[in-house]
C-alpha positions in Angstrom: -3.1 -5.0 -10.5 -6.8 -4.2 -10.7 -7.9 -0.7 -11.7 -9.4 0.0 -8.2 -6.1 -1.0 -6.7 -4.0 1.2 -8.9 -6.3 4.2 -8.1 -5.8 3.4 -4.4 -2.0 3.2 -4.9 -1.9 6.5 -6.8 -4.1 8.4 -4.3 -2.1 7.0 -1.4 1.2 7.9 -3.0 0.0 11.5 -3.6 -1.1 11.9 0.0 2.1 10.5 1.4 4.1 12.8 -0.9 2.2 15.8 0.3 2.5 14.9 4.0 6.3 14.2 3.7 6.9 17.4 1.7 5.1 19.5 4.3 7.0 17.7 7.1 10.3 18.4 5.5 9.4 22.1 5.2 8.4 22.2 8.8 11.7 20.7 10.0 13.6 23.1 7.7 15.3 20.5 5.4 16.3 22.1 2.1 15.2 19.9 -0.8 14.2 22.2 -3.6 13.1 19.4 -6.0 11.3 17.4 -3.3 13.2 14.4 -4.5 13.2 12.7 -1.1 9.4 13.2 -0.7 8.7 11.8 -4.2 11.0 8.8 -4.0 11.0 7.8 -0.3 7.3 8.7 0.2 5.3 8.0 -2.9 7.8 5.6 -4.5 8.1 3.4 -1.4 4.3 3.4 -1.0 4.0 2.2 -4.6 6.3 -0.7 -4.0 4.7 -1.8 -0.8 1.1 -1.4 -2.0 1.8 -3.3 -5.2 2.9 -6.3 -3.1 -0.1 -6.1 -0.9 -2.9 -5.3 -3.4 -1.7 -7.1 -6.5 -3.8 -9.9 -7.8 -1.3 -12.4 -6.4 -0.8 -10.3 -3.3 -1.7 -10.6 0.3 -5.2 -9.2 0.1 -6.3 -11.8 -2.5 -4.5 -14.6 -0.7 -6.5 -13.8 2.5 -9.8 -13.5 0.7 -9.2 -16.8 -1.1 -8.3 -18.5 2.1 -11.5 -17.3 3.7 -13.7 -18.1 0.7 -12.1 -21.5 0.1 -14.7 -24.3 0.9 -17.1 -21.6 2.2 -14.8 -20.6 5.0 -14.2 -24.1 6.5 -10.5 -23.8 6.0 -10.4 -20.6 8.0 -12.6 -22.1 10.7 -10.3 -25.1 11.0 -7.3 -22.9 11.2 -8.9 -20.7 13.9 -9.4 -23.7 16.2 -6.1 -25.5 15.4 
């Protein structure tokens, strides 16, 4: 994973954790260690984003398909 992608993953995990933690407080679920918010929120985001943003992931596969042969592959697929 590239450094920019790991920064994106970490920031996203932190934001998801905060949102899920505040949501659990709002619906009055008692989780004093915030274990659910950490593992289900930030942890799940880390797993998903690693698959999407990794160097062999979906984002690079799409960009390679578009850039391959100056976009002619994508153009042929669009009209297939």
